[in-house]
C-alpha positions in Angstrom: -1.4 -30.9 -33.8 -2.0 -27.4 -35.2 -3.0 -24.1 -33.8 -3.4 -20.6 -35.2 -4.3 -17.4 -33.4 -6.1 -14.2 -34.5 -7.8 -15.7 -37.5 -10.5 -13.7 -39.2 -14.2 -14.4 -39.4 -15.7 -15.3 -42.8 -18.9 -13.3 -42.1 -18.8 -9.5 -42.0 -21.5 -9.3 -39.3 -20.4 -8.1 -35.9 -22.0 -11.1 -34.2 -22.3 -14.6 -35.5 -25.1 -17.0 -35.1 -25.6 -18.7 -31.7 -25.5 -22.2 -33.1 -22.5 -24.4 -33.0 -22.7 -26.5 -36.2 -21.0 -29.8 -37.2 -22.1 -30.5 -40.8 -21.3 -32.9 -43.6 -21.8 -32.8 -47.4 -21.9 -35.3 -50.2 -21.5 -35.1 -54.0 -23.9 -38.0 -54.6 -26.8 -39.4 -52.7 -25.4 -42.8 -51.7 -22.3 -41.5 -49.8 -22.2 -41.9 -46.0 -20.4 -39.6 -43.6 -19.8 -40.8 -40.0 -18.0 -39.2 -37.1 -18.2 -39.1 -33.3 -18.1 -36.0 -31.2 -17.4 -35.7 -27.5 -16.1 -33.3 -24.8 -17.4 -30.1 -26.2 -16.3 -27.2 -24.0 -16.9 -23.5 -24.6 -15.0 -21.1 -22.3 -14.5 -17.4 -22.1 -11.3 -15.8 -20.9 -12.3 -13.7 -18.0 -10.9 -10.1 -18.0 -9.6 -9.2 -14.6 -10.6 -5.7 -13.5 -7.6 -3.4 -13.6 -6.1 -2.3 -10.3 -5.5 1.1 -9.0 -2.9 2.0 -6.3 -4.0 4.1 -3.5 -1.0 6.0 -2.0 -0.4 7.9 1.2 3.0 9.7 1.1 5.3 11.9 3.1 8.3 13.3 1.2 8.3 16.7 3.0 8.1 18.5 -0.3 6.0 21.3 1.1 8.6 22.4 3.6 8.2 23.5 7.2 4.5 24.2 7.4 1.2 23.3 9.2 -0.8 24.4 6.2 0.1 21.7 3.7 -0.2 17.9 4.1 3.3 17.0 2.8 5.2 19.3 5.1 6.6 19.2 8.5 4.7 18.9 10.8 2.0 19.0 8.1 -1.7 18.5 8.7 -4.4 15.9 8.2 -5.4 14.9 4.7 -4.4 12.8 1.7 -4.7 9.6 3.8 -3.0 11.0 6.9 -5.1 11.4 10.0 -3.0 14.2 11.5 0.4 15.9 11.4 3.8 14.4 12.4 4.1 14.2 16.2 7.4 14.3 18.2 7.1 13.3 21.8 9.8 12.7 24.5 9.9 11.2 28.0 11.6 12.7 31.0 15.4 12.7 30.4 15.3 13.6 26.7 16.2 16.8 25.0 15.0 16.5 21.4 14.5 18.4 18.2 13.4 17.9 14.6 15.0 19.8 11.7 13.7 20.0 8.1 16.8 19.8 5.9 17.9 19.5 2.2 21.7 19.6 2.6 22.3 15.9 2.5 19.4 14.1 0.9 19.0 10.4 1.5 18.6 9.7 -2.2 20.6 12.3 -4.3 19.1 12.6 -7.7 16.2 10.3 -6.7 13.3 12.0 -4.9 16.0 14.3 -3.5 15.1 17.5 -1.6 13.7 17.9 1.8 14.0 15.3 4.6 13.7 15.4 8.4 16.5 14.8 10.8 15.5 13.8 14.4 18.0 14.4 17.2 17.2 12.9 20.7 19.8 13.5 23.5 19.1 10.8 26.1 19.8 10.8 29.8 18.2 8.4 32.3 14.9 9.1 33.8 14.7 9.9 37.5 14.0 6.3 38.4 17.2 5.3 36.5 15.3 3.7 33.6 15.9 4.4 29.9 14.4 7.5 28.3 12.6 7.4 25.0 11.4 9.7 22.2 8.9 9.0 19.4 8.5 10.6 15.9 5.2 9.4 14.5 2.2 10.0 12.2 -1.3 8.6 12.3 -2.3 6.9 9.0 -5.4 5.2 10.4 -7.7 7.7 8.6 -11.4 6.9 8.5 -11.7 8.1 4.9 -9.4 9.1 2.0 -6.5 6.8 2.7 -5.7 3.1 2.4 -8.1 0.5 3.7 -6.0 -0.3 6.8 -8.1 -3.4 7.5 -6.6 -5.0 4.4 -3.1 -5.8 3.2 -1.0 -2.7 2.5 2.7 -1.9 2.0 4.8 0.6 3.9 8.1 1.9 2.5 10.6 4.3 4.0 14.2 5.3 3.8 16.2 5.9 7.0 19.8 6.9 7.7 21.4 6.6 11.2 23.5 9.8 11.6 24.8 9.1 15.1 28.5 8.1 15.3 27.9 4.5 16.4 31.7 4.0 17.0 31.8 6.6 19.8 31.0 4.2 22.6 27.6 5.5 23.5 25.5 3.0 21.6 26.5 0.1 23.8 23.5 -1.5 25.7 20.3 -3.2 24.8 18.5 0.0 26.0 20.3 2.0 23.3 18.0 1.4 20.3 16.5 2.7 17.1 13.0 1.3 16.2 10.5 1.5 13.3 7.1 0.1 14.0 3.3 0.5 13.9 2.0 1.1 17.4 -1.0 2.6 19.2 0.8 5.5 20.9 3.0 8.5 20.0 5.7 7.7 22.6 7.7 4.6 21.6 7.6 1.0 20.4 5.9 -1.3 22.9 3.6 -4.3 23.1 1.0 -2.5 21.0 3.2 -3.0 18.0 2.0 -5.0 15.0 5.3 -5.1 13.0 8.6 -3.9 14.3 12.2 -3.6 13.2 15.1 -2.2 15.3 18.8 -2.2 16.1 20.3 -2.6 19.6 23.7 -1.5 21.0 23.9 -4.5 23.3 22.4 -7.9 23.9 19.4 -8.6 26.1 15.6 -9.1 25.7 15.6 -7.5 22.3 18.8 -9.0 20.7 21.0 -12.0 21.0 24.8 -11.4 21.0 24.9 -12.2 17.3 22.2 -9.6 16.6 23.8 -6.6 18.2 24.4 -3.8 15.7 22.3 -5.4 13.0 18.8 -4.7 11.8 16.4 -7.1 13.5 12.8 -8.0 12.8 10.5 -9.4 15.5 8.3 -12.4 14.9 5.5 -11.8 17.4 3.2 -14.3 19.0 0.1 -12.1 18.5 -0.4 -11.9 22.3 0.8 -8.4 23.3 3.3 -10.2 25.4 6.8 -9.3 26.6 9.7 -9.5 24.2 11.2 -12.9 23.7 14.7 -12.9 22.3 14.1 -16.3 20.8 11.7 -14.7 18.4 14.1 -12.2 16.9 14.9 -12.5 13.2 18.2 -10.8 12.2 18.8 -9.5 8.7 22.6 -9.9 9.2 22.8 -6.4 7.8 25.1 -4.3 10.0 24.0 -0.7 10.7 26.7 1.7 9.6 26.5 5.4 10.3 25.7 7.4 7.2 24.3 4.5 5.2 20.8 4.8 3.8 18.5 1.8 4.4 15.4 1.2 2.3 12.6 -0.8 4.1 9.5 -2.4 2.7 6.9 -3.8 5.1 3.9 -5.7 3.7 1.3 -5.7 6.4 -1.6 -8.2 6.4 -4.2 -7.3 9.2 -6.4 -10.2 8.2 -3.8 -12.7 9.3 -2.0 -10.5 11.8 1.2 -11.0 9.9 3.8 -9.1 7.9 6.8 -9.5 5.7 9.8 -7.2 6.0 12.5 -6.3 3.5 15.6 -4.2 3.8 18.4 -3.2 1.4 21.4 -0.9 1.8 21.9 -0.8 -2.0 24.4 -3.7 -1.9 23.0 -6.2 0.6 19.3 -7.2 0.8 17.2 -9.3 3.1 13.6 -10.4 3.1 11.9 -12.2 6.0 9.4 -15.0 5.8 5.9 -14.4 7.1 6.2 -13.0 10.7 3.6 -12.5 13.3 2.4 -9.3 15.0 3.4 -8.6 18.5 0.0 -7.1 19.4 -3.0 -9.3 20.1 -5.5 -6.9 18.4 -6.7 -7.7 14.9 -6.4 -4.0 14.0 -3.3 -2.1 13.2 -2.0 0.5 15.6 -2.8 4.1 14.6 0.8 5.4 14.3 3.7 4.8 12.0 6.5 5.1 14.6 10.2 6.0 14.4 11.6 6.1 17.9 14.8 5.9 19.9 15.9 4.8 23.4 18.9 5.7 25.4 20.5 4.7 28.7 23.6 6.0 30.4 25.6 3.3 32.2 26.6 4.5 35.7 30.0 2.8 35.9 31.0 3.7 32.4 32.1 7.1 31.0 29.6 8.4 28.5 29.8 12.0 27.6 26.4 11.9 25.8 23.9 9.5 24.5 22.6 11.1 21.4 20.4 9.3 18.9 20.2 10.9 15.5 18.5 9.7 12.3 17.2 11.1 9.0 13.9 10.0 7.3 12.4 10.4 3.9 10.2 8.8 1.2 7.6 7.4 3.5 5.1 5.7 1.2 2.1 3.6 2.1 0.4 1.9 -0.9 -2.5 -0.5 -1.5 -3.5 -2.1 -4.7 -7.3 -2.5 -5.1 -9.3 -3.9 -7.9 -11.3 -1.3 -9.9 -15.0 -1.9 -9.6 -16.4 -3.1 -12.9 -18.4 -0.2 -14.4 -16.3 2.5 -12.7 -15.1 4.7 -15.6 -13.5 7.5 -13.6 -11.9 5.4 -10.8 -13.7 7.3 -8.0 -14.6 4.1 -6.2 -18.3 4.0 -7.1 -20.5 3.2 -10.1 -23.1 6.0 -10.6 -24.7 8.3 -13.1 -21.3 9.8 -14.0 -20.2 6.4 -15.3 -23.6 5.9 -17.1 -23.1 9.2 -19.0 -19.6 8.1 -20.1 -21.2 4.9 -21.4 -23.8 6.8 -23.3 -21.2 9.2 -24.7 -19.2 6.3 -26.3 -22.2 4.0 -27.0 -21.6 2.1 -30.2 -18.1 3.3 -30.6 -15.0 1.3 -31.3 -12.4 2.1 -28.6 -9.1 0.7 -27.4 -9.6 -2.8 -26.1 -10.2 -2.7 -22.3 -10.4 1.1 -22.1 -12.7 1.3 -19.1 -12.5 5.1 -19.1 -14.7 4.9 -22.2 -17.0 2.1 -21.0 -15.4 -1.0 -22.5 -15.8 -3.1 -19.4 -15.6 -6.5 -21.1 -12.5 -5.6 -23.2 -14.0 -6.4 -26.6 -13.2 -3.0 -28.1 -16.8 -1.9 -28.5 -19.1 -0.1 -26.2 -22.4 -1.8 -26.4 -25.2 -3.6 -24.5 -22.8 -6.0 -22.8 -21.0 -3.1 -21.2 -24.3 -1.6 -20.2 -25.2 -4.9 -18.5 -22.0 -4.9 -16.5 -22.5 -1.3 -15.4 -26.1 -2.1 -14.4 -25.0 -5.2 -12.4 -22.6 -3.1 -10.4 -24.7 0.0 -10.1 -24.4 1.5 -6.6 -21.3 -0.5 -5.7 -18.6 1.6 -4.0 -15.2 1.1 -2.5 -15.2 2.1 1.2 -11.4 2.8 1.0 -12.1 5.5 -1.5 -15.3 7.1 -0.5 -17.4 7.1 2.7 -20.9 7.9 1.4 -22.7 4.8 -0.1 -24.1 5.4 -3.5 -27.9 5.3 -3.8 -29.1 2.4 -5.8 -31.8 3.4 -8.3 -34.6 1.3 -9.7 -33.5 -0.6 -12.8 -36.0 1.4 -14.9 -34.2 4.6 -13.7 -30.9 3.3 -14.9 -32.4 2.3 -18.3 -33.9 5.7 -18.7 -30.7 7.4 -17.9 -28.8 5.3 -20.5 -31.6 5.6 -23.1 -31.7 9.4 -22.6 -28.0 9.8 -23.0 -27.9 7.6 -26.1 -30.9 9.4 -27.6 -29.3 12.7 -27.0 -26.2 11.7 -28.8 -28.2 10.4 -31.8 -30.1 13.7 -31.9 -26.9 15.7 -32.0 -25.5 13.4 -34.6 -28.5 13.9 -36.9 -28.3 17.7 -36.5 -24.7 17.6 -37.4 
């Protein structure tokens, strides 16, 4: 067998004939040539449209403010549907501080972070108290398409002294989750990960003090300790834990990953706890606390620091979209006209090479025309008007003619 790649054409023409020819020749008239041909296949390598990553981020770079999105508490915008919210039940004294003194990632996205401190006493009915720190990312426009798969990342550090004897019951907990309220993690959670101070409905004896994921039954039901999935990574005060949660609303499932820089763990595919096929509105970081009456506890203070909250989604660029604004419109047609007939870098869609052949020509115009009016609902909310084909042709022709006129004058 023999193969050779990137061989040159014999002809100097930019396009060859459309005929596939199998020919024979002879030096004299009485020679016979005979061959058999079968299984002719002509294939074209499809060019996958490039992807763009839509990102919603909270790094607290804008400081303590209500005027900028990436501050604390911040404001709506850039994919967030509102500012950070801190709520507390009866029995909690709480506060949030924006700090830069002990960054979670020194030298890597270092700078501002938030520290949440919740001092828990029991509620008047002797039940655990709770406090939630959350932000709504279920924005109707401008963010990720939360009906599709997306990835949530965050860095968290437990600053409480877990050896002091106050983190000692199943009702002493730290949670991270996606829920439908601003209070705490409950049965509206899609995904959830947490650590408990004692065994019970949320943790087996072997799970106590470790980060635990929950494999829900998609029924909004009560917690089932048999559905817990432990990472076997023990929570240590002062250690930074990086989480990655891949959320798939279409299957009501998720995959969770955690690393402390030394140890790592990734779950299999886990189910949501909530029955709804939609995510909850809020990215939630909450704590619980309970003072045991027959034990001496001077305080029940939950304390954690949070930074680098990143929500991303990879989406295929629409063929014909030169400026990656999520729609194919007259702006893209003008770009095509500008570079019409030009040789460009192979696959440079910003100049109109949609079929990745290195030339902006009629094939690219056909691709643009085929997708004219398409738009990505995750990027823009107003559908693009679809013109008559003649209008599109006139637009392209006008742009190309204008370029030729300017070229002649030059």
